[in-house]
PDB file of N, CA, C and O in Angstrom:
ATOM      1  N   MET A   1    -101.503  72.232 -15.304  1.00  0.00           N
ATOM      2  CA  MET A   1     -99.958  72.622 -15.402  1.00  0.00           C
ATOM      3  C   MET A   1     -98.982  71.382 -14.986  1.00  0.00           C
ATOM      4  O   MET A   1     -97.772  71.466 -14.777  1.00  0.00           O
ATOM      5  N   ASN A   2     -99.745  70.283 -14.919  1.00  0.00           N
ATOM      6  CA  ASN A   2     -98.365  69.416 -14.124  1.00  0.00           C
ATOM      7  C   ASN A   2     -98.380  68.723 -14.721  1.00  0.00           C
ATOM      8  O   ASN A   2     -97.653  67.805 -14.341  1.00  0.00           O
ATOM      9  N   ASN A   3     -99.237  68.398 -16.332  1.00  0.00           N
ATOM     10  CA  ASN A   3     -99.117  67.378 -17.416  1.00  0.00           C
ATOM     11  C   ASN A   3     -97.870  68.488 -18.198  1.00  0.00           C
ATOM     12  O   ASN A   3     -97.020  67.924 -18.888  1.00  0.00           O
ATOM     13  N   LEU A   4     -97.816  69.694 -18.092  1.00  0.00           N
ATOM     14  CA  LEU A   4     -97.051  70.487 -19.255  1.00  0.00           C
ATOM     15  C   LEU A   4     -95.476  70.032 -18.416  1.00  0.00           C
ATOM     16  O   LEU A   4     -94.679  69.558 -19.225  1.00  0.00           O
ATOM     17  N   ILE A   5     -94.920  70.105 -16.926  1.00  0.00           N
ATOM     18  CA  ILE A   5     -94.168  70.023 -16.466  1.00  0.00           C
ATOM     19  C   ILE A   5     -93.367  68.571 -16.652  1.00  0.00           C
ATOM     20  O   ILE A   5     -92.146  68.463 -16.757  1.00  0.00           O
ATOM     21  N   THR A   6     -94.577  67.206 -16.673  1.00  0.00           N
ATOM     22  CA  THR A   6     -94.074  66.295 -17.037  1.00  0.00           C
ATOM     23  C   THR A   6     -93.684  65.853 -18.370  1.00  0.00           C
ATOM     24  O   THR A   6     -92.966  64.879 -18.597  1.00  0.00           O
ATOM     25  N   THR A   7     -94.425  66.965 -19.612  1.00  0.00           N
ATOM     26  CA  THR A   7     -93.911  67.133 -20.818  1.00  0.00           C
ATOM     27  C   THR A   7     -92.586  67.643 -20.884  1.00  0.00           C
ATOM     28  O   THR A   7     -91.916  67.095 -21.759  1.00  0.00           O
ATOM     29  N   LEU A   8     -91.897  68.679 -20.115  1.00  0.00           N
ATOM     30  CA  LEU A   8     -91.050  68.767 -20.290  1.00  0.00           C
ATOM     31  C   LEU A   8     -89.717  68.396 -19.746  1.00  0.00           C
ATOM     32  O   LEU A   8     -88.554  68.632 -20.071  1.00  0.00           O
ATOM     33  N   GLU A   9     -90.348  67.686 -18.734  1.00  0.00           N
ATOM     34  CA  GLU A   9     -89.014  66.818 -18.188  1.00  0.00           C
ATOM     35  C   GLU A   9     -88.984  65.588 -18.752  1.00  0.00           C
ATOM     36  O   GLU A   9     -88.062  64.919 -18.285  1.00  0.00           O
ATOM     37  N   ILE A  10     -89.612  65.035 -19.553  1.00  0.00           N
ATOM     38  CA  ILE A  10     -89.416  63.853 -21.195  1.00  0.00           C
ATOM     39  C   ILE A  10     -88.382  64.741 -21.905  1.00  0.00           C
ATOM     40  O   ILE A  10     -87.225  64.438 -22.196  1.00  0.00           O
ATOM     41  N   ILE A  11     -88.983  65.816 -22.110  1.00  0.00           N
ATOM     42  CA  ILE A  11     -88.401  66.469 -23.344  1.00  0.00           C
ATOM     43  C   ILE A  11     -86.463  66.438 -22.950  1.00  0.00           C
ATOM     44  O   ILE A  11     -85.530  66.068 -23.663  1.00  0.00           O
ATOM     45  N   ARG A  12     -86.473  67.083 -21.316  1.00  0.00           N
ATOM     46  CA  ARG A  12     -84.854  67.382 -21.253  1.00  0.00           C
ATOM     47  C   ARG A  12     -84.608  66.105 -20.966  1.00  0.00           C
ATOM     48  O   ARG A  12     -83.521  65.761 -21.430  1.00  0.00           O
ATOM     49  N   TYR A  13     -85.251  65.132 -20.305  1.00  0.00           N
ATOM     50  CA  TYR A  13     -84.360  63.428 -20.115  1.00  0.00           C
ATOM     51  C   TYR A  13     -83.723  63.294 -21.387  1.00  0.00           C
ATOM     52  O   TYR A  13     -82.521  63.181 -21.626  1.00  0.00           O
ATOM     53  N   VAL A  14     -85.056  63.333 -22.457  1.00  0.00           N
ATOM     54  CA  VAL A  14     -84.497  62.522 -23.980  1.00  0.00           C
ATOM     55  C   VAL A  14     -83.544  63.300 -24.455  1.00  0.00           C
ATOM     56  O   VAL A  14     -82.525  62.724 -24.838  1.00  0.00           O
ATOM     57  N   SER A  15     -83.588  64.378 -24.530  1.00  0.00           N
ATOM     58  CA  SER A  15     -82.671  65.554 -24.960  1.00  0.00           C
ATOM     59  C   SER A  15     -80.937  65.273 -24.506  1.00  0.00           C
ATOM     60  O   SER A  15     -80.008  65.152 -25.305  1.00  0.00           O
ATOM     61  N   ALA A  16     -80.850  65.217 -22.923  1.00  0.00           N
ATOM     62  CA  ALA A  16     -79.641  64.640 -22.167  1.00  0.00           C
ATOM     63  C   ALA A  16     -79.554  62.946 -22.772  1.00  0.00           C
ATOM     64  O   ALA A  16     -78.485  62.442 -22.427  1.00  0.00           O
ATOM     65  N   ILE A  17     -80.175  62.275 -23.341  1.00  0.00           N
ATOM     66  CA  ILE A  17     -79.933  60.994 -23.858  1.00  0.00           C
ATOM     67  C   ILE A  17     -79.323  61.186 -25.389  1.00  0.00           C
ATOM     68  O   ILE A  17     -78.345  60.540 -25.765  1.00  0.00           O
ATOM     69  N   ALA A  18     -80.003  62.134 -26.222  1.00  0.00           N
ATOM     70  CA  ALA A  18     -79.557  62.240 -27.391  1.00  0.00           C
ATOM     71  C   ALA A  18     -78.270  62.988 -27.444  1.00  0.00           C
ATOM     72  O   ALA A  18     -77.535  62.813 -28.416  1.00  0.00           O
ATOM     73  N   LEU A  19     -77.971  63.701 -26.612  1.00  0.00           N
ATOM     74  CA  LEU A  19     -76.446  64.315 -26.215  1.00  0.00           C
ATOM     75  C   LEU A  19     -75.394  63.728 -25.825  1.00  0.00           C
ATOM     76  O   LEU A  19     -74.228  64.122 -25.811  1.00  0.00           O
ATOM     77  N   CYS A  20     -75.840  62.793 -25.517  1.00  0.00           N
ATOM     78  CA  CYS A  20     -74.683  61.097 -24.467  1.00  0.00           C
ATOM     79  C   CYS A  20     -74.649  60.576 -26.151  1.00  0.00           C
ATOM     80  O   CYS A  20     -73.711  60.839 -26.904  1.00  0.00           O
ATOM     81  N   MET A  21     -76.013  59.700 -26.596  1.00  0.00           N
ATOM     82  CA  MET A  21     -74.981  59.152 -27.770  1.00  0.00           C
ATOM     83  C   MET A  21     -74.175  59.992 -28.535  1.00  0.00           C
ATOM     84  O   MET A  21     -72.966  59.832 -28.704  1.00  0.00           O
ATOM     85  N   ALA A  22     -75.175  61.305 -29.208  1.00  0.00           N
ATOM     86  CA  ALA A  22     -73.703  62.116 -30.108  1.00  0.00           C
ATOM     87  C   ALA A  22     -72.659  62.491 -29.305  1.00  0.00           C
ATOM     88  O   ALA A  22     -72.296  63.543 -29.830  1.00  0.00           O
ATOM     89  N   LEU A  23     -71.846  62.265 -28.228  1.00  0.00           N
ATOM     90  CA  LEU A  23     -71.107  62.884 -27.560  1.00  0.00           C
ATOM     91  C   LEU A  23     -70.397  61.052 -27.776  1.00  0.00           C
ATOM     92  O   LEU A  23     -69.257  60.882 -28.211  1.00  0.00           O
ATOM     93  N   GLY A  24     -70.902  60.403 -27.560  1.00  0.00           N
ATOM     94  CA  GLY A  24     -70.349  58.761 -27.488  1.00  0.00           C
ATOM     95  C   GLY A  24     -70.138  58.326 -29.385  1.00  0.00           C
ATOM     96  O   GLY A  24     -69.470  57.401 -29.846  1.00  0.00           O
ATOM     97  N   ALA A  25     -70.770  59.118 -29.967  1.00  0.00           N
ATOM     98  CA  ALA A  25     -70.499  58.660 -31.398  1.00  0.00           C
ATOM     99  C   ALA A  25     -69.142  59.054 -31.948  1.00  0.00           C
ATOM    100  O   ALA A  25     -68.291  58.583 -32.703  1.00  0.00           O
ATOM    101  N   LEU A  26     -69.404  60.474 -30.986  1.00  0.00           N
ATOM    102  CA  LEU A  26     -68.007  61.888 -31.715  1.00  0.00           C
ATOM    103  C   LEU A  26     -67.070  60.618 -31.382  1.00  0.00           C
ATOM    104  O   LEU A  26     -66.691  60.096 -32.431  1.00  0.00           O
ATOM    105  N   VAL A  27     -66.603  59.991 -30.272  1.00  0.00           N
ATOM    106  CA  VAL A  27     -65.501  59.699 -29.273  1.00  0.00           C
ATOM    107  C   VAL A  27     -64.901  58.826 -29.927  1.00  0.00           C
ATOM    108  O   VAL A  27     -63.709  58.686 -30.201  1.00  0.00           O
ATOM    109  N   ILE A  28     -66.370  57.870 -30.315  1.00  0.00           N
ATOM    110  CA  ILE A  28     -65.727  56.139 -31.309  1.00  0.00           C
ATOM    111  C   ILE A  28     -65.482  56.658 -32.863  1.00  0.00           C
ATOM    112  O   ILE A  28     -64.771  55.980 -33.604  1.00  0.00           O
ATOM    113  N   TYR A  29     -66.051  57.796 -33.298  1.00  0.00           N
ATOM    114  CA  TYR A  29     -65.307  58.592 -34.783  1.00  0.00           C
ATOM    115  C   TYR A  29     -64.253  59.223 -34.515  1.00  0.00           C
ATOM    116  O   TYR A  29     -63.919  59.687 -35.606  1.00  0.00           O
ATOM    117  N   GLY A  30     -63.599  59.503 -33.851  1.00  0.00           N
ATOM    118  CA  GLY A  30     -62.478  59.798 -32.850  1.00  0.00           C
ATOM    119  C   GLY A  30     -61.037  58.588 -33.253  1.00  0.00           C
ATOM    120  O   GLY A  30     -60.027  58.506 -33.952  1.00  0.00           O
ATOM    121  N   LEU A  31     -62.000  57.672 -32.046  1.00  0.00           N
ATOM    122  CA  LEU A  31     -61.089  56.605 -32.013  1.00  0.00           C
ATOM    123  C   LEU A  31     -60.982  56.001 -33.427  1.00  0.00           C
ATOM    124  O   LEU A  31     -59.969  55.367 -33.720  1.00  0.00           O
ATOM    125  N   TYR A  32     -61.693  56.120 -34.063  1.00  0.00           N
ATOM    126  CA  TYR A  32     -61.907  55.316 -35.384  1.00  0.00           C
ATOM    127  C   TYR A  32     -60.911  55.473 -36.529  1.00  0.00           C
ATOM    128  O   TYR A  32     -60.245  54.714 -37.234  1.00  0.00           O
ATOM    129  N   ARG A  33     -61.195  57.451 -36.349  1.00  0.00           N
ATOM    130  CA  ARG A  33     -60.371  58.173 -37.393  1.00  0.00           C
ATOM    131  C   ARG A  33     -58.527  58.244 -37.274  1.00  0.00           C
ATOM    132  O   ARG A  33     -57.732  58.437 -38.193  1.00  0.00           O
ATOM    133  N   ASN A  34     -58.253  58.018 -35.848  1.00  0.00           N
ATOM    134  CA  ASN A  34     -56.796  57.215 -35.002  1.00  0.00           C
ATOM    135  C   ASN A  34     -56.033  56.117 -35.613  1.00  0.00           C
ATOM    136  O   ASN A  34     -54.936  55.998 -36.160  1.00  0.00           O
ATOM    137  N   ILE A  35     -57.019  55.365 -35.314  1.00  0.00           N
ATOM    138  CA  ILE A  35     -56.388  53.969 -35.691  1.00  0.00           C
ATOM    139  C   ILE A  35     -56.293  53.837 -37.163  1.00  0.00           C
ATOM    140  O   ILE A  35     -55.358  53.202 -37.651  1.00  0.00           O
ATOM    141  N   LYS A  36     -57.453  54.549 -38.109  1.00  0.00           N
ATOM    142  CA  LYS A  36     -57.344  54.277 -39.552  1.00  0.00           C
ATOM    143  C   LYS A  36     -56.264  55.411 -39.958  1.00  0.00           C
ATOM    144  O   LYS A  36     -56.126  55.454 -41.181  1.00  0.00           O
ATOM    145  N   GLU A  37     -55.521  56.270 -39.310  1.00  0.00           N
ATOM    146  CA  GLU A  37     -54.381  57.323 -39.594  1.00  0.00           C
ATOM    147  C   GLU A  37     -53.290  56.025 -39.518  1.00  0.00           C
ATOM    148  O   GLU A  37     -52.557  55.543 -40.380  1.00  0.00           O
ATOM    149  N   THR A  38     -53.495  55.714 -38.233  1.00  0.00           N
ATOM    150  CA  THR A  38     -52.259  54.745 -37.314  1.00  0.00           C
ATOM    151  C   THR A  38     -51.464  53.779 -38.623  1.00  0.00           C
ATOM    152  O   THR A  38     -50.310  53.594 -39.010  1.00  0.00           O
ATOM    153  N   ALA A  39     -53.189  53.208 -39.099  1.00  0.00           N
ATOM    154  CA  ALA A  39     -52.729  51.783 -40.032  1.00  0.00           C
ATOM    155  C   ALA A  39     -52.224  52.407 -41.304  1.00  0.00           C
ATOM    156  O   ALA A  39     -51.424  51.646 -41.848  1.00  0.00           O
ATOM    157  N   GLU A  40     -52.401  53.470 -41.935  1.00  0.00           N
ATOM    158  CA  GLU A  40     -52.118  53.800 -43.250  1.00  0.00           C
ATOM    159  C   GLU A  40     -51.398  54.210 -43.213  1.00  0.00           C
ATOM    160  O   GLU A  40     -50.926  54.411 -44.332  1.00  0.00           O
ATOM    161  N   ASP A  41     -50.302  54.924 -41.676  1.00  0.00           N
ATOM    162  CA  ASP A  41     -48.725  55.161 -41.883  1.00  0.00           C
ATOM    163  C   ASP A  41     -47.820  54.140 -41.740  1.00  0.00           C
ATOM    164  O   ASP A  41     -46.657  54.120 -42.144  1.00  0.00           O
ATOM    165  N   THR A  42     -48.815  52.740 -40.750  1.00  0.00           N
ATOM    166  CA  THR A  42     -47.695  51.870 -40.935  1.00  0.00           C
ATOM    167  C   THR A  42     -47.613  50.862 -42.325  1.00  0.00           C
ATOM    168  O   THR A  42     -46.937  49.852 -42.520  1.00  0.00           O
ATOM    169  N   VAL A  43     -48.358  51.403 -42.989  1.00  0.00           N
ATOM    170  CA  VAL A  43     -48.755  50.670 -44.452  1.00  0.00           C
ATOM    171  C   VAL A  43     -48.344  51.111 -45.293  1.00  0.00           C
ATOM    172  O   VAL A  43     -48.146  50.392 -46.272  1.00  0.00           O
ATOM    173  N   ARG A  44     -47.911  52.913 -45.359  1.00  0.00           N
ATOM    174  CA  ARG A  44     -46.835  53.475 -46.176  1.00  0.00           C
ATOM    175  C   ARG A  44     -45.528  53.584 -45.487  1.00  0.00           C
ATOM    176  O   ARG A  44     -44.606  54.300 -45.877  1.00  0.00           O
ATOM    177  N   GLU A  45     -45.509  52.755 -44.335  1.00  0.00           N
ATOM    178  CA  GLU A  45     -43.453  52.946 -43.943  1.00  0.00           C
ATOM    179  C   GLU A  45     -43.372  51.681 -44.361  1.00  0.00           C
ATOM    180  O   GLU A  45     -42.188  51.360 -44.451  1.00  0.00           O
ATOM    181  N   GLU A  46     -44.330  50.547 -44.750  1.00  0.00           N
ATOM    182  CA  GLU A  46     -43.944  48.820 -44.936  1.00  0.00           C
ATOM    183  C   GLU A  46     -43.923  49.600 -46.480  1.00  0.00           C
ATOM    184  O   GLU A  46     -42.726  49.521 -46.755  1.00  0.00           O
ATOM    185  N   LEU A  47     -44.337  50.045 -47.205  1.00  0.00           N
ATOM    186  CA  LEU A  47     -44.662  50.306 -48.326  1.00  0.00           C
ATOM    187  C   LEU A  47     -43.046  50.647 -48.554  1.00  0.00           C
ATOM    188  O   LEU A  47     -42.311  49.668 -48.686  1.00  0.00           O
ATOM    189  N   GLU A  48     -42.343  52.200 -48.618  1.00  0.00           N
ATOM    190  CA  GLU A  48     -41.400  52.581 -49.330  1.00  0.00           C
ATOM    191  C   GLU A  48     -40.120  51.902 -48.220  1.00  0.00           C
ATOM    192  O   GLU A  48     -39.253  52.717 -47.903  1.00  0.00           O
ATOM    193  N   ARG A  49     -40.027  50.916 -47.820  1.00  0.00           N
ATOM    194  CA  ARG A  49     -39.046  50.388 -46.920  1.00  0.00           C
ATOM    195  C   ARG A  49     -38.573  48.907 -47.743  1.00  0.00           C
ATOM    196  O   ARG A  49     -37.529  48.256 -47.790  1.00  0.00           O
ATOM    197  N   ALA A  50     -40.099  48.755 -48.420  1.00  0.00           N
ATOM    198  CA  ALA A  50     -39.694  47.493 -49.304  1.00  0.00           C
ATOM    199  C   ALA A  50     -39.400  47.501 -50.522  1.00  0.00           C
ATOM    200  O   ALA A  50     -38.808  46.675 -51.217  1.00  0.00           O
ATOM    201  N   VAL A  51     -40.236  49.344 -50.943  1.00  0.00           N
ATOM    202  CA  VAL A  51     -39.244  49.801 -52.284  1.00  0.00           C
ATOM    203  C   VAL A  51     -38.143  49.966 -52.575  1.00  0.00           C
ATOM    204  O   VAL A  51     -37.653  49.939 -53.704  1.00  0.00           O
ATOM    205  N   ARG A  52     -37.348  50.266 -50.994  1.00  0.00           N
ATOM    206  CA  ARG A  52     -36.031  51.193 -50.458  1.00  0.00           C
ATOM    207  C   ARG A  52     -35.165  49.527 -51.104  1.00  0.00           C
ATOM    208  O   ARG A  52     -34.504  49.497 -52.142  1.00  0.00           O
ATOM    209  N   GLU A  53     -35.398  48.325 -50.204  1.00  0.00           N
ATOM    210  CA  GLU A  53     -34.924  47.087 -50.322  1.00  0.00           C
ATOM    211  C   GLU A  53     -35.088  46.649 -51.820  1.00  0.00           C
ATOM    212  O   GLU A  53     -34.217  45.945 -52.332  1.00  0.00           O
ATOM    213  N   ALA A  54     -36.004  46.986 -52.414  1.00  0.00           N
ATOM    214  CA  ALA A  54     -36.344  46.143 -54.058  1.00  0.00           C
ATOM    215  C   ALA A  54     -35.307  47.072 -54.718  1.00  0.00           C
ATOM    216  O   ALA A  54     -34.655  46.809 -55.728  1.00  0.00           O
ATOM    217  N   GLY A  55     -35.268  48.038 -54.092  1.00  0.00           N
ATOM    218  CA  GLY A  55     -34.096  48.682 -55.549  1.00  0.00           C
ATOM    219  C   GLY A  55     -32.552  48.236 -55.005  1.00  0.00           C
ATOM    220  O   GLY A  55     -31.792  48.456 -55.948  1.00  0.00           O
ATOM    221  N   ARG A  56     -31.829  47.721 -53.908  1.00  0.00           N
ATOM    222  CA  ARG A  56     -31.259  47.597 -53.819  1.00  0.00           C
ATOM    223  C   ARG A  56     -30.512  46.036 -54.437  1.00  0.00           C
ATOM    224  O   ARG A  56     -31.053  44.968 -54.153  1.00  0.00           O
ATOM    225  N   PRO A  57     -29.281  46.080 -55.260  1.00  0.00           N
ATOM    226  CA  PRO A  57     -28.995  44.989 -56.117  1.00  0.00           C
ATOM    227  C   PRO A  57     -28.585  43.821 -54.923  1.00  0.00           C
ATOM    228  O   PRO A  57     -28.197  44.160 -53.805  1.00  0.00           O
ATOM    229  N   ILE A  58     -28.709  42.667 -55.268  1.00  0.00           N
ATOM    230  CA  ILE A  58     -28.820  41.409 -54.787  1.00  0.00           C
ATOM    231  C   ILE A  58     -27.116  40.811 -55.085  1.00  0.00           C
ATOM    232  O   ILE A  58     -27.130  40.305 -56.207  1.00  0.00           O
ATOM    233  N   VAL A  59     -26.036  40.731 -54.614  1.00  0.00           N
ATOM    234  CA  VAL A  59     -24.690  40.218 -54.453  1.00  0.00           C
ATOM    235  C   VAL A  59     -24.801  39.414 -54.135  1.00  0.00           C
ATOM    236  O   VAL A  59     -25.187  39.349 -52.968  1.00  0.00           O
ATOM    237  N   LYS A  60     -24.519  37.898 -55.021  1.00  0.00           N
ATOM    238  CA  LYS A  60     -24.215  36.668 -53.828  1.00  0.00           C
ATOM    239  C   LYS A  60     -23.024  36.342 -54.170  1.00  0.00           C
ATOM    240  O   LYS A  60     -22.737  36.407 -55.365  1.00  0.00           O
ATOM    241  N   VAL A  61     -22.050  35.917 -53.223  1.00  0.00           N
ATOM    242  CA  VAL A  61     -20.867  34.873 -53.144  1.00  0.00           C
ATOM    243  C   VAL A  61     -21.091  33.967 -52.683  1.00  0.00           C
ATOM    244  O   VAL A  61     -21.754  33.462 -51.777  1.00  0.00           O
ATOM    245  N   GLU A  62     -20.241  33.708 -53.654  1.00  0.00           N
ATOM    246  CA  GLU A  62     -20.053  31.301 -53.410  1.00  0.00           C
ATOM    247  C   GLU A  62     -18.630  31.487 -53.540  1.00  0.00           C
ATOM    248  O   GLU A  62     -18.122  32.314 -54.298  1.00  0.00           O
ATOM    249  N   ILE A  63     -17.824  30.488 -52.583  1.00  0.00           N
ATOM    250  CA  ILE A  63     -16.804  30.187 -52.704  1.00  0.00           C
ATOM    251  C   ILE A  63     -17.125  28.771 -52.864  1.00  0.00           C
ATOM    252  O   ILE A  63     -18.096  28.277 -52.291  1.00  0.00           O
ATOM    253  N   GLN A  64     -16.171  27.944 -53.794  1.00  0.00           N
ATOM    254  CA  GLN A  64     -15.907  27.041 -54.322  1.00  0.00           C
ATOM    255  C   GLN A  64     -14.427  25.988 -54.021  1.00  0.00           C
ATOM    256  O   GLN A  64     -13.290  25.856 -54.475  1.00  0.00           O
ATOM    257  N   THR A  65     -15.121  25.516 -53.184  1.00  0.00           N
ATOM    258  CA  THR A  65     -13.283  24.732 -52.851  1.00  0.00           C
ATOM    259  C   THR A  65     -13.329  23.811 -53.528  1.00  0.00           C
ATOM    260  O   THR A  65     -14.457  23.472 -53.886  1.00  0.00           O
ATOM    261  N   LYS A  66     -11.713  22.699 -54.181  1.00  0.00           N
ATOM    262  CA  LYS A  66     -11.581  21.898 -55.000  1.00  0.00           C
ATOM    263  C   LYS A  66     -10.413  20.886 -53.483  1.00  0.00           C
ATOM    264  O   LYS A  66      -9.260  20.981 -53.063  1.00  0.00           O
ATOM    265  N   GLY A  67     -11.328  20.238 -53.255  1.00  0.00           N
ATOM    266  CA  GLY A  67     -10.814  19.556 -52.151  1.00  0.00           C
ATOM    267  C   GLY A  67      -9.750  19.237 -51.762  1.00  0.00           C
ATOM    268  O   GLY A  67      -9.275  19.012 -52.876  1.00  0.00           O
ATOM    269  N   LYS A  68      -8.611  18.929 -50.807  1.00  0.00           N
ATOM    270  CA  LYS A  68      -7.695  19.478 -49.547  1.00  0.00           C
ATOM    271  C   LYS A  68      -6.286  19.723 -50.744  1.00  0.00           C
ATOM    272  O   LYS A  68      -6.359  19.186 -51.849  1.00  0.00           O
ATOM    273  N   TRP A  69      -5.458  20.300 -50.485  1.00  0.00           N
ATOM    274  CA  TRP A  69      -4.634  20.692 -51.015  1.00  0.00           C
ATOM    275  C   TRP A  69      -3.095  19.613 -51.205  1.00  0.00           C
ATOM    276  O   TRP A  69      -2.116  20.038 -51.817  1.00  0.00           O
TER     277      TRP A  69
END
């Protein structure tokens, strides 16, 4: 009987450790997805800004002066 109780206690502890590891993995995955989505949003915004700026015409105005009057 004692042997059965010991075995059940070991199974309970191993199950608790496995549950904690699974929860930890879930938290890490959630953080990874959050960081990835944030990075994707940032890259998308930078690309959209670059495309908008590339579409603008560039006007360069130069004023030349010819000596003193």
